[in-house]
C-alpha angles and dihedrals in degrees: 000000000000113000114228133176129213129192117216101200112199126188129161093340094312131111127211116233131181124208108227114237119255092245094059115116095223129040093356111188093013127124111249142156121270112264147090149196125333107237123220111283094019127115116223088252092054091047091050092055093045096046094046091050091049095048103035109015093238132108121226109230101170120036140135136193112274104174147327120229125191112212106195092181090064099027091238139127113211117209105200121200127192107228114197102159132039141163125232104057125260117004111249132190111261129179126002101291093103140032096205141014118199143163113233127189103254093241090054093045092052091061098033114135113236101034110160093235129021088218088071091071097068091036093055090050093047097048094043092056092045095047 
């Protein structure tokens, strides 16, 4: 399975979601967390920091594992990290990975149509109440 990392940014009861670009091979047009593939020789934590910098211009400085999800349909394991502190200001959309980047109240995000994975719904609820 491909190893992938996802950053669950939480701030003031809101979660940051990115809408995957229409040209993406998997989950095009779906709302997802920022992240990407773990490269050879990287730990998931190193990949998380690199991917978040590449896609949002910020650097996670406080994060912890939140879940791991196996997605047999895509042949990927997603390592999800709760990110509650970062350097670099407000996350912005960089590159062409996403068409939108938006903060959603956690309760709204958990029922949002078009989430990449249904498993995100319970996870968003769980991490928002624990944050």
